[in-house]
mmCIF entry with sequence, helices, sheets and N, C-alpha, C, O atoms, coordinates in Angstrom:
data_MODEL
# 
_entry.id   MODEL 
# 
_entity.id                         1 
_entity.type                       polymer 
_entity.pdbx_number_of_molecules   1 
# 
_entity_poly.entity_id                      1 
_entity_poly.type                           'polypeptide(L)' 
_entity_poly.nstd_linkage                   no 
_entity_poly.nstd_monomer                   no 
_entity_poly.pdbx_seq_one_letter_code       
;(UNK)(UNK)(UNK)(UNK)(UNK)(UNK)(UNK)(UNK)(UNK)(UNK)(UNK)(UNK)(UNK)(UNK)(UNK)(UNK)
(UNK)(UNK)(UNK)(UNK)(UNK)(UNK)(UNK)(UNK)(UNK)(UNK)(UNK)(UNK)(UNK)(UNK)(UNK)(UNK)
(UNK)(UNK)(UNK)(UNK)(UNK)(UNK)(UNK)(UNK)(UNK)
;
_entity_poly.pdbx_seq_one_letter_code_can   XXXXXXXXXXXXXXXXXXXXXXXXXXXXXXXXXXXXXXXXX 
_entity_poly.pdbx_strand_id                 A 
# 
loop_
_entity_poly_seq.entity_id 
_entity_poly_seq.num 
_entity_poly_seq.mon_id 
_entity_poly_seq.hetero 
1 1  UNK n 
1 2  UNK n 
1 3  UNK n 
1 4  UNK n 
1 5  UNK n 
1 6  UNK n 
1 7  UNK n 
1 8  UNK n 
1 9  UNK n 
1 10 UNK n 
1 11 UNK n 
1 12 UNK n 
1 13 UNK n 
1 14 UNK n 
1 15 UNK n 
1 16 UNK n 
1 17 UNK n 
1 18 UNK n 
1 19 UNK n 
1 20 UNK n 
1 21 UNK n 
1 22 UNK n 
1 23 UNK n 
1 24 UNK n 
1 25 UNK n 
1 26 UNK n 
1 27 UNK n 
1 28 UNK n 
1 29 UNK n 
1 30 UNK n 
1 31 UNK n 
1 32 UNK n 
1 33 UNK n 
1 34 UNK n 
1 35 UNK n 
1 36 UNK n 
1 37 UNK n 
1 38 UNK n 
1 39 UNK n 
1 40 UNK n 
1 41 UNK n 
# 
_struct_asym.id          A 
_struct_asym.entity_id   1 
# 
_struct_conf.conf_type_id            HELX_P 
_struct_conf.id                      HELX_P1 
_struct_conf.pdbx_PDB_helix_id       AA1 
_struct_conf.beg_label_comp_id       UNK 
_struct_conf.beg_label_asym_id       A 
_struct_conf.beg_label_seq_id        3 
_struct_conf.pdbx_beg_PDB_ins_code   ? 
_struct_conf.end_label_comp_id       UNK 
_struct_conf.end_label_asym_id       A 
_struct_conf.end_label_seq_id        40 
_struct_conf.pdbx_end_PDB_ins_code   ? 
_struct_conf.beg_auth_comp_id        UNK 
_struct_conf.beg_auth_asym_id        A 
_struct_conf.beg_auth_seq_id         3 
_struct_conf.end_auth_comp_id        UNK 
_struct_conf.end_auth_asym_id        A 
_struct_conf.end_auth_seq_id         40 
_struct_conf.pdbx_PDB_helix_class    1 
_struct_conf.details                 ? 
_struct_conf.pdbx_PDB_helix_length   38 
# 
_struct_conf_type.id          HELX_P 
_struct_conf_type.criteria    ? 
_struct_conf_type.reference   ? 
# 
loop_
_atom_site.group_PDB 
_atom_site.id 
_atom_site.type_symbol 
_atom_site.label_atom_id 
_atom_site.label_alt_id 
_atom_site.label_comp_id 
_atom_site.label_asym_id 
_atom_site.label_entity_id 
_atom_site.label_seq_id 
_atom_site.pdbx_PDB_ins_code 
_atom_site.Cartn_x 
_atom_site.Cartn_y 
_atom_site.Cartn_z 
_atom_site.occupancy 
_atom_site.B_iso_or_equiv 
_atom_site.pdbx_formal_charge 
_atom_site.auth_seq_id 
_atom_site.auth_comp_id 
_atom_site.auth_asym_id 
_atom_site.auth_atom_id 
_atom_site.pdbx_PDB_model_num 
ATOM 1   N N  . UNK A 1 1  ? 136.960 96.289 116.769 1.00 0.00 ? 1  UNK A N  1 
ATOM 2   C CA . UNK A 1 1  ? 136.052 95.340 116.392 1.00 0.00 ? 1  UNK A CA 1 
ATOM 3   C C  . UNK A 1 1  ? 136.896 94.025 115.997 1.00 0.00 ? 1  UNK A C  1 
ATOM 4   O O  . UNK A 1 1  ? 137.772 94.116 115.137 1.00 0.00 ? 1  UNK A O  1 
ATOM 5   N N  . UNK A 1 2  ? 136.652 92.938 116.565 1.00 0.00 ? 2  UNK A N  1 
ATOM 6   C CA . UNK A 1 2  ? 137.425 91.768 116.106 1.00 0.00 ? 2  UNK A CA 1 
ATOM 7   C C  . UNK A 1 2  ? 136.638 91.057 115.028 1.00 0.00 ? 2  UNK A C  1 
ATOM 8   O O  . UNK A 1 2  ? 135.515 91.434 114.695 1.00 0.00 ? 2  UNK A O  1 
ATOM 9   N N  . UNK A 1 3  ? 137.269 89.998 114.480 1.00 0.00 ? 3  UNK A N  1 
ATOM 10  C CA . UNK A 1 3  ? 136.740 89.274 113.328 1.00 0.00 ? 3  UNK A CA 1 
ATOM 11  C C  . UNK A 1 3  ? 135.304 88.676 113.600 1.00 0.00 ? 3  UNK A C  1 
ATOM 12  O O  . UNK A 1 3  ? 134.382 88.798 112.793 1.00 0.00 ? 3  UNK A O  1 
ATOM 13  N N  . UNK A 1 4  ? 135.200 88.028 114.794 1.00 0.00 ? 4  UNK A N  1 
ATOM 14  C CA . UNK A 1 4  ? 133.928 87.366 115.251 1.00 0.00 ? 4  UNK A CA 1 
ATOM 15  C C  . UNK A 1 4  ? 132.771 88.447 115.328 1.00 0.00 ? 4  UNK A C  1 
ATOM 16  O O  . UNK A 1 4  ? 131.644 88.204 114.896 1.00 0.00 ? 4  UNK A O  1 
ATOM 17  N N  . UNK A 1 5  ? 133.102 89.588 115.871 1.00 0.00 ? 5  UNK A N  1 
ATOM 18  C CA . UNK A 1 5  ? 132.096 90.667 116.012 1.00 0.00 ? 5  UNK A CA 1 
ATOM 19  C C  . UNK A 1 5  ? 131.675 91.239 114.598 1.00 0.00 ? 5  UNK A C  1 
ATOM 20  O O  . UNK A 1 5  ? 130.518 91.608 114.394 1.00 0.00 ? 5  UNK A O  1 
ATOM 21  N N  . UNK A 1 6  ? 132.619 91.295 113.671 1.00 0.00 ? 6  UNK A N  1 
ATOM 22  C CA . UNK A 1 6  ? 132.398 91.629 112.354 1.00 0.00 ? 6  UNK A CA 1 
ATOM 23  C C  . UNK A 1 6  ? 131.487 90.793 111.667 1.00 0.00 ? 6  UNK A C  1 
ATOM 24  O O  . UNK A 1 6  ? 130.509 91.248 111.074 1.00 0.00 ? 6  UNK A O  1 
ATOM 25  N N  . UNK A 1 7  ? 131.792 89.476 111.727 1.00 0.00 ? 7  UNK A N  1 
ATOM 26  C CA . UNK A 1 7  ? 130.981 88.420 111.164 1.00 0.00 ? 7  UNK A CA 1 
ATOM 27  C C  . UNK A 1 7  ? 129.529 88.489 111.707 1.00 0.00 ? 7  UNK A C  1 
ATOM 28  O O  . UNK A 1 7  ? 128.534 88.403 110.987 1.00 0.00 ? 7  UNK A O  1 
ATOM 29  N N  . UNK A 1 8  ? 129.512 88.651 113.039 1.00 0.00 ? 8  UNK A N  1 
ATOM 30  C CA . UNK A 1 8  ? 128.156 88.789 113.689 1.00 0.00 ? 8  UNK A CA 1 
ATOM 31  C C  . UNK A 1 8  ? 127.391 89.904 113.144 1.00 0.00 ? 8  UNK A C  1 
ATOM 32  O O  . UNK A 1 8  ? 126.238 89.775 112.734 1.00 0.00 ? 8  UNK A O  1 
ATOM 33  N N  . UNK A 1 9  ? 128.068 91.048 113.143 1.00 0.00 ? 9  UNK A N  1 
ATOM 34  C CA . UNK A 1 9  ? 127.377 92.260 112.562 1.00 0.00 ? 9  UNK A CA 1 
ATOM 35  C C  . UNK A 1 9  ? 126.801 92.045 111.212 1.00 0.00 ? 9  UNK A C  1 
ATOM 36  O O  . UNK A 1 9  ? 125.653 92.400 110.945 1.00 0.00 ? 9  UNK A O  1 
ATOM 37  N N  . UNK A 1 10 ? 127.662 91.415 110.283 1.00 0.00 ? 10 UNK A N  1 
ATOM 38  C CA . UNK A 1 10 ? 127.270 91.177 108.940 1.00 0.00 ? 10 UNK A CA 1 
ATOM 39  C C  . UNK A 1 10 ? 126.091 90.310 109.000 1.00 0.00 ? 10 UNK A C  1 
ATOM 40  O O  . UNK A 1 10 ? 125.122 90.653 108.323 1.00 0.00 ? 10 UNK A O  1 
ATOM 41  N N  . UNK A 1 11 ? 126.015 89.203 109.726 1.00 0.00 ? 11 UNK A N  1 
ATOM 42  C CA . UNK A 1 11 ? 124.851 88.291 109.799 1.00 0.00 ? 11 UNK A CA 1 
ATOM 43  C C  . UNK A 1 11 ? 123.591 89.078 110.245 1.00 0.00 ? 11 UNK A C  1 
ATOM 44  O O  . UNK A 1 11 ? 122.507 88.949 109.677 1.00 0.00 ? 11 UNK A O  1 
ATOM 45  N N  . UNK A 1 12 ? 123.804 89.902 111.299 1.00 0.00 ? 12 UNK A N  1 
ATOM 46  C CA . UNK A 1 12 ? 122.639 90.591 111.872 1.00 0.00 ? 12 UNK A CA 1 
ATOM 47  C C  . UNK A 1 12 ? 122.020 91.666 110.734 1.00 0.00 ? 12 UNK A C  1 
ATOM 48  O O  . UNK A 1 12 ? 120.828 91.910 110.554 1.00 0.00 ? 12 UNK A O  1 
ATOM 49  N N  . UNK A 1 13 ? 123.036 92.170 110.103 1.00 0.00 ? 13 UNK A N  1 
ATOM 50  C CA . UNK A 1 13 ? 122.510 93.141 108.936 1.00 0.00 ? 13 UNK A CA 1 
ATOM 51  C C  . UNK A 1 13 ? 121.759 92.380 107.859 1.00 0.00 ? 13 UNK A C  1 
ATOM 52  O O  . UNK A 1 13 ? 120.724 92.811 107.350 1.00 0.00 ? 13 UNK A O  1 
ATOM 53  N N  . UNK A 1 14 ? 122.331 91.226 107.537 1.00 0.00 ? 14 UNK A N  1 
ATOM 54  C CA . UNK A 1 14 ? 121.592 90.367 106.547 1.00 0.00 ? 14 UNK A CA 1 
ATOM 55  C C  . UNK A 1 14 ? 120.272 89.875 107.026 1.00 0.00 ? 14 UNK A C  1 
ATOM 56  O O  . UNK A 1 14 ? 119.345 89.768 106.223 1.00 0.00 ? 14 UNK A O  1 
ATOM 57  N N  . UNK A 1 15 ? 120.120 89.556 108.341 1.00 0.00 ? 15 UNK A N  1 
ATOM 58  C CA . UNK A 1 15 ? 118.857 89.120 108.921 1.00 0.00 ? 15 UNK A CA 1 
ATOM 59  C C  . UNK A 1 15 ? 117.905 90.262 108.944 1.00 0.00 ? 15 UNK A C  1 
ATOM 60  O O  . UNK A 1 15 ? 116.721 90.117 108.642 1.00 0.00 ? 15 UNK A O  1 
ATOM 61  N N  . UNK A 1 16 ? 118.440 91.436 109.314 1.00 0.00 ? 16 UNK A N  1 
ATOM 62  C CA . UNK A 1 16 ? 117.544 92.687 109.312 1.00 0.00 ? 16 UNK A CA 1 
ATOM 63  C C  . UNK A 1 16 ? 117.027 93.054 107.974 1.00 0.00 ? 16 UNK A C  1 
ATOM 64  O O  . UNK A 1 16 ? 115.900 93.541 107.892 1.00 0.00 ? 16 UNK A O  1 
ATOM 65  N N  . UNK A 1 17 ? 117.735 92.869 106.941 1.00 0.00 ? 17 UNK A N  1 
ATOM 66  C CA . UNK A 1 17 ? 117.263 93.151 105.676 1.00 0.00 ? 17 UNK A CA 1 
ATOM 67  C C  . UNK A 1 17 ? 116.185 92.177 105.192 1.00 0.00 ? 17 UNK A C  1 
ATOM 68  O O  . UNK A 1 17 ? 115.211 92.556 104.542 1.00 0.00 ? 17 UNK A O  1 
ATOM 69  N N  . UNK A 1 18 ? 116.416 90.846 105.554 1.00 0.00 ? 18 UNK A N  1 
ATOM 70  C CA . UNK A 1 18 ? 115.453 89.856 105.328 1.00 0.00 ? 18 UNK A CA 1 
ATOM 71  C C  . UNK A 1 18 ? 114.118 90.105 105.997 1.00 0.00 ? 18 UNK A C  1 
ATOM 72  O O  . UNK A 1 18 ? 113.062 89.884 105.403 1.00 0.00 ? 18 UNK A O  1 
ATOM 73  N N  . UNK A 1 19 ? 114.169 90.561 107.225 1.00 0.00 ? 19 UNK A N  1 
ATOM 74  C CA . UNK A 1 19 ? 113.014 90.818 107.986 1.00 0.00 ? 19 UNK A CA 1 
ATOM 75  C C  . UNK A 1 19 ? 112.276 92.105 107.445 1.00 0.00 ? 19 UNK A C  1 
ATOM 76  O O  . UNK A 1 19 ? 111.047 92.176 107.458 1.00 0.00 ? 19 UNK A O  1 
ATOM 77  N N  . UNK A 1 20 ? 113.052 93.081 106.985 1.00 0.00 ? 20 UNK A N  1 
ATOM 78  C CA . UNK A 1 20 ? 112.467 94.248 106.315 1.00 0.00 ? 20 UNK A CA 1 
ATOM 79  C C  . UNK A 1 20 ? 111.678 93.939 105.051 1.00 0.00 ? 20 UNK A C  1 
ATOM 80  O O  . UNK A 1 20 ? 110.611 94.487 104.776 1.00 0.00 ? 20 UNK A O  1 
ATOM 81  N N  . UNK A 1 21 ? 112.319 92.965 104.259 1.00 0.00 ? 21 UNK A N  1 
ATOM 82  C CA . UNK A 1 21 ? 111.611 92.605 103.129 1.00 0.00 ? 21 UNK A CA 1 
ATOM 83  C C  . UNK A 1 21 ? 110.290 91.840 103.463 1.00 0.00 ? 21 UNK A C  1 
ATOM 84  O O  . UNK A 1 21 ? 109.257 92.030 102.821 1.00 0.00 ? 21 UNK A O  1 
ATOM 85  N N  . UNK A 1 22 ? 110.381 90.999 104.466 1.00 0.00 ? 22 UNK A N  1 
ATOM 86  C CA . UNK A 1 22 ? 109.169 90.257 104.872 1.00 0.00 ? 22 UNK A CA 1 
ATOM 87  C C  . UNK A 1 22 ? 108.056 91.250 105.412 1.00 0.00 ? 22 UNK A C  1 
ATOM 88  O O  . UNK A 1 22 ? 106.872 91.064 105.131 1.00 0.00 ? 22 UNK A O  1 
ATOM 89  N N  . UNK A 1 23 ? 108.439 92.206 106.120 1.00 0.00 ? 23 UNK A N  1 
ATOM 90  C CA . UNK A 1 23 ? 107.445 93.251 106.567 1.00 0.00 ? 23 UNK A CA 1 
ATOM 91  C C  . UNK A 1 23 ? 106.881 93.964 105.389 1.00 0.00 ? 23 UNK A C  1 
ATOM 92  O O  . UNK A 1 23 ? 105.680 94.228 105.341 1.00 0.00 ? 23 UNK A O  1 
ATOM 93  N N  . UNK A 1 24 ? 107.729 94.294 104.412 1.00 0.00 ? 24 UNK A N  1 
ATOM 94  C CA . UNK A 1 24 ? 107.127 95.004 103.316 1.00 0.00 ? 24 UNK A CA 1 
ATOM 95  C C  . UNK A 1 24 ? 106.176 94.164 102.547 1.00 0.00 ? 24 UNK A C  1 
ATOM 96  O O  . UNK A 1 24 ? 105.146 94.640 102.070 1.00 0.00 ? 24 UNK A O  1 
ATOM 97  N N  . UNK A 1 25 ? 106.528 92.869 102.420 1.00 0.00 ? 25 UNK A N  1 
ATOM 98  C CA . UNK A 1 25 ? 105.554 91.979 101.651 1.00 0.00 ? 25 UNK A CA 1 
ATOM 99  C C  . UNK A 1 25 ? 104.202 91.880 102.450 1.00 0.00 ? 25 UNK A C  1 
ATOM 100 O O  . UNK A 1 25 ? 103.122 91.947 101.864 1.00 0.00 ? 25 UNK A O  1 
ATOM 101 N N  . UNK A 1 26 ? 104.305 91.719 103.791 1.00 0.00 ? 26 UNK A N  1 
ATOM 102 C CA . UNK A 1 26 ? 103.017 91.603 104.525 1.00 0.00 ? 26 UNK A CA 1 
ATOM 103 C C  . UNK A 1 26 ? 102.208 92.892 104.484 1.00 0.00 ? 26 UNK A C  1 
ATOM 104 O O  . UNK A 1 26 ? 100.977 92.860 104.459 1.00 0.00 ? 26 UNK A O  1 
ATOM 105 N N  . UNK A 1 27 ? 102.907 94.032 104.478 1.00 0.00 ? 27 UNK A N  1 
ATOM 106 C CA . UNK A 1 27 ? 102.259 95.395 104.429 1.00 0.00 ? 27 UNK A CA 1 
ATOM 107 C C  . UNK A 1 27 ? 101.561 95.554 103.038 1.00 0.00 ? 27 UNK A C  1 
ATOM 108 O O  . UNK A 1 27 ? 100.424 96.011 102.922 1.00 0.00 ? 27 UNK A O  1 
ATOM 109 N N  . UNK A 1 28 ? 102.335 95.139 101.996 1.00 0.00 ? 28 UNK A N  1 
ATOM 110 C CA . UNK A 1 28 ? 101.753 95.159 100.656 1.00 0.00 ? 28 UNK A CA 1 
ATOM 111 C C  . UNK A 1 28 ? 100.459 94.261 100.569 1.00 0.00 ? 28 UNK A C  1 
ATOM 112 O O  . UNK A 1 28 ? 99.430  94.643 100.010 1.00 0.00 ? 28 UNK A O  1 
ATOM 113 N N  . UNK A 1 29 ? 100.601 93.097 101.143 1.00 0.00 ? 29 UNK A N  1 
ATOM 114 C CA . UNK A 1 29 ? 99.459  92.150 101.090 1.00 0.00 ? 29 UNK A CA 1 
ATOM 115 C C  . UNK A 1 29 ? 98.252  92.747 101.770 1.00 0.00 ? 29 UNK A C  1 
ATOM 116 O O  . UNK A 1 29 ? 97.113  92.680 101.307 1.00 0.00 ? 29 UNK A O  1 
ATOM 117 N N  . UNK A 1 30 ? 98.600  93.365 102.957 1.00 0.00 ? 30 UNK A N  1 
ATOM 118 C CA . UNK A 1 30 ? 97.524  93.916 103.780 1.00 0.00 ? 30 UNK A CA 1 
ATOM 119 C C  . UNK A 1 30 ? 96.760  95.062 102.859 1.00 0.00 ? 30 UNK A C  1 
ATOM 120 O O  . UNK A 1 30 ? 95.538  95.138 102.727 1.00 0.00 ? 30 UNK A O  1 
ATOM 121 N N  . UNK A 1 31 ? 97.625  95.835 102.322 1.00 0.00 ? 31 UNK A N  1 
ATOM 122 C CA . UNK A 1 31 ? 96.969  96.963 101.454 1.00 0.00 ? 31 UNK A CA 1 
ATOM 123 C C  . UNK A 1 31 ? 96.227  96.432 100.265 1.00 0.00 ? 31 UNK A C  1 
ATOM 124 O O  . UNK A 1 31 ? 95.216  97.024 99.889  1.00 0.00 ? 31 UNK A O  1 
ATOM 125 N N  . UNK A 1 32 ? 96.654  95.357 99.644  1.00 0.00 ? 32 UNK A N  1 
ATOM 126 C CA . UNK A 1 32 ? 95.945  94.768 98.546  1.00 0.00 ? 32 UNK A CA 1 
ATOM 127 C C  . UNK A 1 32 ? 94.630  94.170 99.052  1.00 0.00 ? 32 UNK A C  1 
ATOM 128 O O  . UNK A 1 32 ? 93.630  94.320 98.351  1.00 0.00 ? 32 UNK A O  1 
ATOM 129 N N  . UNK A 1 33 ? 94.552  93.560 100.113 1.00 0.00 ? 33 UNK A N  1 
ATOM 130 C CA . UNK A 1 33 ? 93.343  93.057 100.632 1.00 0.00 ? 33 UNK A CA 1 
ATOM 131 C C  . UNK A 1 33 ? 92.404  94.193 101.021 1.00 0.00 ? 33 UNK A C  1 
ATOM 132 O O  . UNK A 1 33 ? 91.204  94.134 100.751 1.00 0.00 ? 33 UNK A O  1 
ATOM 133 N N  . UNK A 1 34 ? 92.953  95.221 101.653 1.00 0.00 ? 34 UNK A N  1 
ATOM 134 C CA . UNK A 1 34 ? 92.061  96.418 101.952 1.00 0.00 ? 34 UNK A CA 1 
ATOM 135 C C  . UNK A 1 34 ? 91.381  96.992 100.735 1.00 0.00 ? 34 UNK A C  1 
ATOM 136 O O  . UNK A 1 34 ? 90.197  97.325 100.697 1.00 0.00 ? 34 UNK A O  1 
ATOM 137 N N  . UNK A 1 35 ? 92.299  97.080 99.681  1.00 0.00 ? 35 UNK A N  1 
ATOM 138 C CA . UNK A 1 35 ? 91.640  97.686 98.423  1.00 0.00 ? 35 UNK A CA 1 
ATOM 139 C C  . UNK A 1 35 ? 90.644  96.769 97.789  1.00 0.00 ? 35 UNK A C  1 
ATOM 140 O O  . UNK A 1 35 ? 89.658  97.245 97.226  1.00 0.00 ? 35 UNK A O  1 
ATOM 141 N N  . UNK A 1 36 ? 90.855  95.427 97.853  1.00 0.00 ? 36 UNK A N  1 
ATOM 142 C CA . UNK A 1 36 ? 89.849  94.467 97.365  1.00 0.00 ? 36 UNK A CA 1 
ATOM 143 C C  . UNK A 1 36 ? 88.575  94.516 98.117  1.00 0.00 ? 36 UNK A C  1 
ATOM 144 O O  . UNK A 1 36 ? 87.489  94.430 97.545  1.00 0.00 ? 36 UNK A O  1 
ATOM 145 N N  . UNK A 1 37 ? 88.705  94.656 99.416  1.00 0.00 ? 37 UNK A N  1 
ATOM 146 C CA . UNK A 1 37 ? 87.440  94.801 100.197 1.00 0.00 ? 37 UNK A CA 1 
ATOM 147 C C  . UNK A 1 37 ? 86.718  96.044 99.973  1.00 0.00 ? 37 UNK A C  1 
ATOM 148 O O  . UNK A 1 37 ? 85.488  96.021 99.980  1.00 0.00 ? 37 UNK A O  1 
ATOM 149 N N  . UNK A 1 38 ? 87.385  97.175 99.767  1.00 0.00 ? 38 UNK A N  1 
ATOM 150 C CA . UNK A 1 38 ? 86.776  98.422 99.467  1.00 0.00 ? 38 UNK A CA 1 
ATOM 151 C C  . UNK A 1 38 ? 86.003  98.290 98.228  1.00 0.00 ? 38 UNK A C  1 
ATOM 152 O O  . UNK A 1 38 ? 84.872  98.771 98.158  1.00 0.00 ? 38 UNK A O  1 
ATOM 153 N N  . UNK A 1 39 ? 86.560  97.648 97.215  1.00 0.00 ? 39 UNK A N  1 
ATOM 154 C CA . UNK A 1 39 ? 85.933  97.629 95.858  1.00 0.00 ? 39 UNK A CA 1 
ATOM 155 C C  . UNK A 1 39 ? 84.717  96.685 95.990  1.00 0.00 ? 39 UNK A C  1 
ATOM 156 O O  . UNK A 1 39 ? 83.730  96.866 95.276  1.00 0.00 ? 39 UNK A O  1 
ATOM 157 N N  . UNK A 1 40 ? 84.773  95.645 96.921  1.00 0.00 ? 40 UNK A N  1 
ATOM 158 C CA . UNK A 1 40 ? 83.614  94.694 96.947  1.00 0.00 ? 40 UNK A CA 1 
ATOM 159 C C  . UNK A 1 40 ? 82.390  95.329 97.773  1.00 0.00 ? 40 UNK A C  1 
ATOM 160 O O  . UNK A 1 40 ? 81.228  94.941 97.649  1.00 0.00 ? 40 UNK A O  1 
ATOM 161 N N  . UNK A 1 41 ? 82.770  96.267 98.558  1.00 0.00 ? 41 UNK A N  1 
ATOM 162 C CA . UNK A 1 41 ? 81.620  96.948 99.321  1.00 0.00 ? 41 UNK A CA 1 
ATOM 163 C C  . UNK A 1 41 ? 80.963  98.070 98.603  1.00 0.00 ? 41 UNK A C  1 
ATOM 164 O O  . UNK A 1 41 ? 80.033  98.679 99.130  1.00 0.00 ? 41 UNK A O  1 
# 
């Protein structure tokens, strides 16, 4: 693996971690909305 590939891999890993955090936030928000709606009904 050359230097450019290593840098690209590091950037992709960083982006993947960011996307995973975003997905977790969305899933948490969805769960909170679901619980709020269940309490309301």
